[in-house]
C-alpha positions in Angstrom: -0.3 0.3 -0.2 1.6 3.6 -0.6 2.2 5.6 2.1 0.2 8.7 2.9 1.9 12.1 3.1 0.8 14.0 6.7 1.0 17.7 6.6 0.8 20.3 8.8 -0.4 24.4 8.0 -0.2 26.6 11.3 -2.1 29.7 11.4 -1.4 31.1 15.3 -4.3 34.4 15.3 -3.2 35.9 18.5 -1.5 39.0 18.4 -2.7 39.2 14.6 0.8 37.2 13.7 0.3 34.8 11.0 2.1 31.9 11.8 4.7 29.7 9.5 2.8 27.8 6.9 4.9 24.3 6.5 4.8 21.3 4.7 6.8 18.1 6.2 7.3 14.7 4.1 6.0 12.0 5.9 9.5 9.2 5.6 9.4 7.1 3.6 6.9 8.7 1.0 6.7 7.3 -2.5 8.6 8.8 -5.6 5.2 9.7 -6.8 4.3 11.4 -3.9 7.1 13.4 -4.2 6.5 15.0 -7.4 3.0 16.2 -6.2 4.5 18.5 -3.0 3.8 21.8 -5.6 0.5 20.3 -5.4 0.6 20.5 -2.1 2.2 23.7 -1.8 -1.1 25.2 -3.7 -3.2 23.3 -0.7 -1.2 25.1 1.7 -1.3 28.8 0.1 -5.0 28.4 0.2 -5.5 27.1 3.3 -3.0 29.9 4.7 -5.6 32.3 2.8 -8.4 31.5 3.9 -7.2 31.5 8.1 -6.3 34.8 7.8 -9.8 35.6 5.9 -11.1 33.4 9.1 -9.3 35.6 11.5 -11.2 38.7 10.4 -14.2 36.9 9.7 -14.2 39.3 6.3 -16.1 37.6 3.4 -14.9 37.7 -0.7 -11.9 35.8 -1.9 -11.8 32.6 -0.6 -14.5 33.0 2.3 -17.6 32.0 1.9 -20.6 33.5 4.4 -21.4 29.9 4.1 -18.3 28.7 5.3 -19.0 26.5 8.6 -16.0 27.2 10.4 -17.2 31.0 10.0 -20.6 29.8 11.3 -18.8 28.4 14.0 -16.7 31.2 14.9 -19.3 34.3 14.5 -21.5 32.3 16.7 -18.7 32.0 19.1 -17.8 35.7 19.1 -21.4 37.1 19.2 -23.8 34.9 20.7 -21.0 33.0 23.3 -18.8 36.5 24.0 -15.6 33.9 23.2 -13.5 35.6 20.9 -11.2 33.5 18.2 -7.2 32.8 19.9 -6.0 30.3 17.6 -6.8 28.0 14.1 -4.9 25.7 12.7 -5.4 23.1 10.0 -3.9 19.8 9.6 -4.0 17.2 6.6 -3.3 13.8 5.0 -3.4 13.8 1.4 -5.8 10.7 0.5 -5.7 10.5 -3.0 -4.5 11.7 -5.4 -5.8 11.3 -8.8 -5.1 13.3 -12.2 -7.0 13.6 -15.5 -5.6 15.6 -18.6 -6.7 19.0 -17.1 -6.8 18.1 -13.7 -5.0 17.4 -11.0 -7.8 16.3 -8.2 -6.2 15.8 -4.4 -8.6 14.3 -1.9 -7.4 15.3 2.1 -9.2 14.6 5.3 -8.7 17.9 6.5 -8.5 18.8 10.4 -9.6 22.8 11.5 -8.1 23.2 15.2 -10.1 26.2 16.8 -9.0 27.4 20.7 -11.1 30.1 21.9 -10.5 33.0 24.3 -10.6 31.9 27.9 -10.5 28.8 27.7 -7.9 26.3 27.1 -11.1 24.1 25.1 -10.1 23.0 21.7 -12.7 22.7 18.8 -12.0 20.1 16.4 -13.6 19.6 12.6 -13.0 16.7 10.5 -14.2 16.2 7.1 -12.5 14.9 3.5 -12.0 17.5 1.4 -11.3 17.4 -2.7 -8.9 20.3 -4.9 -9.3 20.5 -7.8 -6.2 22.0 -9.7 -6.3 22.4 -13.7 -3.0 22.5 -16.4 -2.2 26.4 -14.9 -1.8 25.3 -11.5 -5.0 26.9 -10.2 -7.4 25.8 -8.1 -10.6 25.0 -10.1 -13.1 23.6 -7.7 -13.0 23.2 -3.3 -15.4 21.1 -0.9 -14.6 23.4 2.2 -17.7 22.1 4.1 -20.7 25.0 3.4 -23.7 25.7 5.6 -27.1 25.5 4.3 -27.9 29.4 6.0 -25.5 31.7 6.2 -23.4 32.7 9.3 -25.9 36.1 10.1 -28.9 33.2 10.4 -26.4 31.4 12.4 -26.0 33.9 15.3 -29.9 34.9 15.0 -30.7 31.8 15.9 -28.0 30.9 18.0 -29.6 34.0 20.0 -33.2 32.5 20.1 -31.5 29.4 21.7 -29.4 31.8 24.3 -32.6 33.0 25.3 -34.4 29.6 25.0 -31.3 28.1 27.5 -31.7 31.4 30.0 -35.6 31.6 30.9 -35.5 27.7 31.0 -39.1 27.1 30.8 -40.1 24.9 33.3 -38.4 21.7 30.7 -40.8 20.0 28.2 -43.6 19.0 30.9 -42.9 15.9 30.3 -39.6 16.2 32.9 -39.5 12.8 34.1 -42.8 11.1 33.5 -41.4 7.8 32.3 -42.6 4.6 33.5 -40.1 1.8 34.0 -41.0 -1.6 33.0 -38.9 -3.1 35.0 -35.2 -3.2 37.5 -32.1 -4.5 35.0 -28.3 -5.0 36.4 -26.9 -2.5 38.6 -24.2 -0.1 37.0 -22.1 3.0 37.9 -21.8 5.5 35.2 -17.9 6.4 34.6 -17.9 9.7 33.1 -14.3 9.9 32.8 -14.3 6.5 30.7 -17.1 8.3 28.6 -14.6 11.5 28.0 -11.7 8.9 27.1 -13.8 7.3 24.7 -14.9 10.4 23.0 -11.6 12.3 22.9 -10.6 8.5 21.6 -13.0 7.8 18.7 -14.7 10.9 17.3 -12.2 11.0 14.1 -11.0 7.2 14.4 -14.0 4.9 14.3 -13.4 2.2 16.7 -13.5 -0.9 14.3 -14.8 -3.0 17.0 -17.9 -2.2 15.8 -20.1 -1.8 12.5 -20.0 1.9 10.7 -23.2 3.3 10.1 -23.3 5.8 7.1 -25.7 8.0 10.2 -22.9 7.2 12.8 -24.7 10.0 15.3 -26.5 7.2 17.6 -24.4 4.9 17.5 -21.0 6.0 18.1 -23.5 8.0 21.2 -24.3 4.0 22.5 -20.7 2.9 22.0 -19.6 6.0 24.2 -22.2 5.4 27.4 -21.5 1.5 26.8 -18.0 2.1 27.5 -19.0 4.5 31.0 -20.4 1.2 32.3 -23.9 1.1 30.8 -24.6 -2.8 29.8 -26.1 -4.2 26.3 -29.4 -5.8 27.3 -31.6 -7.8 25.1 -35.0 -8.3 26.5 -35.1 -12.1 26.7 -39.4 -12.3 25.3 -40.0 -10.1 22.4 -37.0 -8.5 22.3 -37.0 -7.9 18.3 -34.9 -5.7 16.5 -37.4 -3.1 15.7 -39.6 -2.9 18.3 -39.6 -0.4 21.4 -38.5 -2.1 23.7 -35.5 -2.7 26.6 -33.2 -4.2 24.7 -30.0 -2.4 24.2 -27.9 -3.6 22.2 -25.4 -4.5 19.6 -23.5 -7.9 18.6 -20.1 -7.2 17.9 -19.8 -11.0 16.7 -21.5 -11.2 13.9 -20.2 -7.8 12.2 -22.7 -5.0 13.7 -26.2 -6.3 11.6 -27.9 -7.7 14.6 -28.4 -4.5 17.2 -31.5 -3.3 18.3 -32.7 -0.2 16.3 -32.3 2.4 19.6 -28.4 1.7 19.5 -28.3 3.3 16.6 -31.5 5.2 15.7 -32.1 8.9 17.4 -36.0 8.2 18.2 -35.7 4.8 19.9 -33.0 5.6 22.1 -34.8 8.6 23.3 -37.6 6.5 24.1 -35.7 3.3 25.6 -33.6 6.5 27.7 -37.4 7.9 29.1 -39.2 4.9 29.2 -38.0 2.4 30.2 -34.4 2.0 32.4 -31.9 0.1 30.3 -30.7 3.6 31.1 -31.1 4.7 33.6 -32.1 8.6 32.8 -33.9 11.4 33.0 -35.5 14.1 31.2 -33.5 17.3 32.1 -31.8 20.7 31.6 -28.9 22.3 30.0 -27.9 23.5 32.9 -27.8 20.2 34.6 -26.2 18.8 31.9 -22.9 16.6 32.6 -20.4 14.5 30.7 -21.7 11.6 28.7 -25.3 13.1 28.9 -27.4 13.1 25.7 -28.3 15.7 23.8 -30.9 15.3 20.6 -32.1 17.9 18.1 -35.1 18.1 16.0 -34.8 19.9 13.3 -38.7 20.3 12.8 -39.7 21.3 16.6 -42.8 18.5 16.0 -41.2 16.0 18.8 -41.4 13.4 16.1 -38.8 12.4 13.9 -35.6 13.5 15.4 -32.4 13.9 13.4 -29.6 14.2 16.1 -27.9 12.8 18.4 -24.9 14.0 20.0 -22.6 13.5 23.4 -21.8 15.7 26.0 -17.7 15.8 26.2 -16.7 18.7 27.4 -17.9 21.4 31.0 -16.0 24.6 31.2 -16.3 27.7 32.4 -15.3 31.3 31.7 -15.9 34.7 33.0 -17.6 36.8 31.3 -18.2 40.3 31.8 -17.4 39.7 36.1 -19.9 36.6 35.7 -18.3 33.0 35.5 -20.5 31.4 33.2 -20.9 27.7 32.6 -20.2 25.9 29.2 -21.5 22.8 27.7 -19.7 21.0 24.3 -20.7 18.3 22.5 -18.8 15.4 20.2 -20.4 13.7 17.3 -19.9 11.6 14.3 -21.4 11.4 10.8 -19.9 15.1 10.3 -17.2 14.1 12.6 -16.8 17.1 15.0 -15.4 17.7 18.9 -16.2 19.9 21.8 -18.4 22.0 19.9 -20.9 24.5 21.4 -23.6 22.5 22.2 -26.0 24.9 20.3 -24.2 24.9 17.1 -26.0 21.5 15.4 -29.7 23.4 15.8 -28.6 26.9 15.0 -28.0 25.6 11.6 -32.5 25.6 11.5 -34.7 28.0 12.8 -37.1 25.7 14.4 -34.6 23.4 16.1 -35.8 22.5 19.3 -32.9 21.0 22.1 -34.3 17.6 24.1 -31.6 16.8 27.0 -30.9 13.9 29.1 -29.3 13.4 32.1 -28.2 9.9 32.8 -27.5 9.2 35.8 -24.6 8.0 38.4 -25.6 5.0 39.5 -28.4 2.1 39.0 -29.4 -0.2 41.6 
């Protein structure tokens, strides 16, 4: 197998100083890879210029108002009052193809953000493809884009902030679940959940089967790593029925599993109506590492769209007041330690559901 090249571009956005662009060739790289270093220089140049524009949030040139990184930066600054301190990119060259007129380079791109008042790092990982024409100009690139512009992200973020701060009697359904049986006892280890998330948010655990929509599968893996045992209901434990079952049979290539392990709504139903996972409806202020946050873009209470797991809690001082911040991680689009509301800001009607997992089940 041909070895891939690892490159790093660091754009330091501290005190208005831009860092040095550098490309490091991995030892043992093939001669073919060495020949393509001029393409890497082109990519490096693009990422450096885009990074400089992200610092100033200036639209135009290489930066569009739909750029996902820009949306995050504006949300953090204008809603959460945390400006960008440092922005870096690192990438792995996955594939280079050539046609008569184009060189097509696919990279695995990491975007790494550090914010004022904390050392918690936010990370994006995406496959990005550059098409470079015969004159060495970039003719197209698929840097991750939002479906709405960054100003709308900020507007939606302000609405969600108001909802969080008012925290009206949470969803009236708070803790009205009715467990049908008591399952085996366990102690929930939040540190083990965090370790699992930090390890596998971008590097999928091959012990498990990977799904095209992998967010709930990843959350289930993480809380299982925290000590919650899988459970197969002895009677009527079919994979498609609402019941206490929650499992993925890792010895059969992941094909035998309960729907609750991989589906947003079924996991929600399991946590709220059974005590396979001893959990309760909660609110933003009560979230802890290892708790589950789910999102319904249509806000109709059915057909929820996404599952995230709380991966970081930190505190910052804003206008002299200590404020508690909740960050989440998830799969499908691989994101690490991003603000809990970021997914929700991408649709103006999204409702957020918070589920707190209790520390012990007896």
